[in-house]
C-alpha positions in Angstrom: 13.1 -20.2 0.7 15.2 -17.3 -0.5 13.6 -13.9 -0.9 13.5 -13.0 -4.6 11.0 -10.1 -4.5 11.0 -7.1 -2.2 7.8 -5.1 -2.2 7.8 -1.5 -0.9 5.1 0.9 0.2 5.2 4.5 -1.2 4.1 7.3 1.1 5.9 7.2 4.5 8.3 4.5 3.2 10.0 5.7 0.1 8.9 9.3 0.2 7.6 11.5 3.1 3.9 12.2 3.3 4.4 15.9 3.1 3.2 16.2 -0.5 0.0 14.2 0.0 -0.8 16.0 3.2 -0.3 19.3 1.5 -2.5 18.2 -1.4 -5.4 16.9 0.7 -5.2 19.1 3.7 -4.1 22.5 2.3 -4.6 22.7 -1.5 -8.0 21.1 -1.7 -9.5 23.2 1.1 -7.9 26.3 -0.4 -9.5 25.7 -3.8 -12.8 24.8 -2.1 -12.7 28.0 -0.1 -12.2 30.0 -3.3 -14.9 28.2 -5.1 -17.6 28.5 -2.4 -16.7 31.8 -0.9 -15.6 30.5 2.5 -12.7 31.3 4.8 -9.9 28.8 4.7 -10.7 27.5 8.2 -14.4 27.0 7.3 -13.4 25.2 4.1 -10.9 22.9 6.0 -13.6 21.9 8.4 -16.2 21.2 5.6 -13.7 19.3 3.4 -12.6 17.2 6.4 -16.2 16.5 7.2 -16.8 15.2 3.7 -13.6 13.1 3.7 -14.8 11.5 7.0 -18.2 10.9 5.5 -16.7 8.8 2.8 -13.9 7.2 4.7 -10.9 4.9 3.8 -13.0 1.8 3.2 -14.5 3.5 0.1 -12.6 3.6 -3.1 -13.7 7.2 -3.7 -11.7 8.3 -0.7 -8.5 7.7 -2.7 -9.5 9.3 -5.9 -8.6 13.0 -6.5 -10.8 13.1 -9.6 -13.8 12.1 -7.5 -13.1 14.8 -4.9 -12.6 17.6 -7.4 -15.9 16.7 -9.1 -17.7 16.4 -5.8 -16.4 19.8 -4.6 -17.2 21.5 -7.9 -13.6 22.1 -8.9 -12.4 22.3 -12.5 -10.3 19.3 -13.7 -7.7 21.8 -14.9 -7.2 22.7 -11.2 -6.5 19.1 -10.4 -3.5 19.1 -12.8 -2.3 22.3 -11.2 -2.8 21.0 -7.6 -0.8 17.8 -8.4 2.0 19.8 -9.8 2.0 22.2 -6.9 2.0 19.3 -4.4 4.9 17.8 -6.3 7.2 20.5 -5.0 7.0 18.7 -1.7 7.9 15.2 -2.9 10.9 14.3 -0.7 12.5 10.8 -0.9 14.1 9.3 2.1 17.9 9.0 1.8 17.9 5.4 3.0 15.2 4.5 0.5 17.3 5.8 -2.4 20.3 4.0 -1.0 18.3 0.8 -0.6 16.9 0.6 -4.1 20.2 1.3 -5.6 21.9 -1.5 -3.5 19.1 -4.0 -4.1 18.6 -3.3 -7.8 19.7 -6.5 -9.7 19.8 -8.6 -6.5 16.1 -9.0 -6.1 13.0 -8.0 -8.0 11.7 -4.7 -6.6 8.0 -3.9 -6.8 6.0 -1.0 -5.5 2.8 -1.9 -3.6 0.7 1.0 -2.6 -2.8 2.2 -1.9 -2.0 5.5 -3.6 -3.7 6.2 -6.9 -1.7 6.3 -10.1 -2.0 10.1 -10.1 0.2 10.2 -7.1 2.5 7.4 -8.2 3.2 9.2 -11.5 3.8 12.4 -9.6 6.4 10.8 -7.4 8.1 9.0 -10.3 8.2 12.2 -12.3 10.0 14.0 -9.4 12.3 11.1 -8.4 13.4 9.3 -11.5 15.7 7.1 -9.4 12.5 5.4 -8.0 10.8 5.2 -11.4 13.6 3.2 -12.8 14.0 0.9 -9.8 10.8 -1.0 -9.9 10.0 -3.8 -12.3 6.3 -3.8 -11.4 4.0 -1.2 -9.8 0.8 -2.2 -8.0 -1.9 0.3 -6.9 -4.6 -1.3 -4.9 -7.2 1.4 -5.8 -6.2 2.0 -9.5 -5.3 -1.6 -10.5 -7.5 -3.8 -8.4 -10.4 -1.6 -7.2 -9.5 -2.4 -3.6 -9.5 0.3 -0.9 -6.5 0.3 1.3 -4.4 -2.9 1.4 -6.6 -5.8 2.3 -5.4 -9.4 2.1 -6.9 -9.6 -1.4 -4.4 -7.0 -2.6 -1.4 -9.0 -1.5 -2.8 -12.2 -2.9 -3.3 -10.5 -6.3 0.3 -9.4 -6.2 1.5 -12.9 -5.5 -0.5 -14.2 -8.4 0.8 -11.5 -10.7 4.4 -12.3 -9.7 3.9 -16.0 -9.7 5.5 -16.1 -6.2 5.1 -18.0 -3.0 4.6 -15.8 0.1 7.9 -16.9 1.6 9.7 -15.6 -1.5 8.4 -12.1 -0.9 9.3 -9.4 1.7 7.2 -6.3 2.1 8.1 -3.2 4.0 5.9 -0.2 4.8 5.1 2.3 7.6 1.5 1.2 8.4 1.4 -1.4 11.2 -1.9 -3.0 9.9 -1.7 -2.6 6.1 2.1 -3.1 5.7 2.9 -5.5 8.5 0.0 -7.4 10.0 -1.9 -8.1 6.8 1.0 -9.4 4.7 2.5 -11.3 7.6 -0.8 -13.1 8.0 -0.3 -14.5 4.5 3.2 -15.7 5.1 5.0 -12.8 3.5 8.1 -11.6 5.3 6.8 -8.2 6.6 8.7 -5.3 8.0 7.4 -2.3 9.7 9.3 0.9 8.9 9.6 3.4 11.7 12.3 5.9 11.3 11.8 7.2 14.9 13.3 3.9 16.0 10.5 3.2 18.5 9.3 0.0 16.7 10.0 -2.2 13.7 13.1 -1.3 11.7 14.4 2.3 11.5 15.9 2.1 8.0 15.2 0.3 4.8 18.9 -0.5 4.7 18.4 -3.1 7.4 16.5 -5.1 4.8 19.7 -5.6 2.8 20.6 -8.4 5.3 17.7 -10.5 4.1 18.7 -10.4 0.4 
C-alpha cells in the first residue's frame, strides 16, 4: 500500500531543541531565581527537582502555563519568555528541503508532544513549516495524552481516515517516534543526524514517496 501521509515530529526532527532547552533550563530558572531571591544555580536545582517530581508521564510536565503558575511567575512573563526562546528556533536544512520536495506529493502532518504554545512559536519563526502541514496534532494540547503513546497514533489514524501502512512517521526519539508507531504498523523512521543509527537525513524519506 502506497504511503500517502508523512507524519513528522517537531523538536529534534524539524527544528533543533535549542529553543526548548533554553526555555526550560535557562529562562524558567532565571525568572524563578529573580522571583524567589535565589542564585541561578540554586534556582536551577530547585526547578529541576520540581520538574522531576511531576515527570513526563503527567500532562502538567508539558504545559508552560502550569509551571509559571506553580512557580509564582506572572503570565506576562510567559509571553516574554516564549518570544525570547523563539530567537533560538533553528530549522534543520534537510527538514526544509524535505517539506519543500514532499509538498503536493503526500499529505504532510505534524505529530508532536509539544504544546500548542511551542508549535505556534516555531511556526511564527519558520513560516515555511507553517505552510507545509495540512494537519497539526499535539498529543498534550489536542488529545490530553502525555508523550506519544499508542493512543496518540491511533487517534491520528482516525482523524486522517488512514490505514497504518499508508502512513510514515519520522522522529528522533527511539521509543516515541520509532518503536511505538512501528508497533501499530506505521512505517517508522528514526532520525539521527549523527549517522550512528536510523536515517541521518529526512531527505532519505523521499525514496518512499
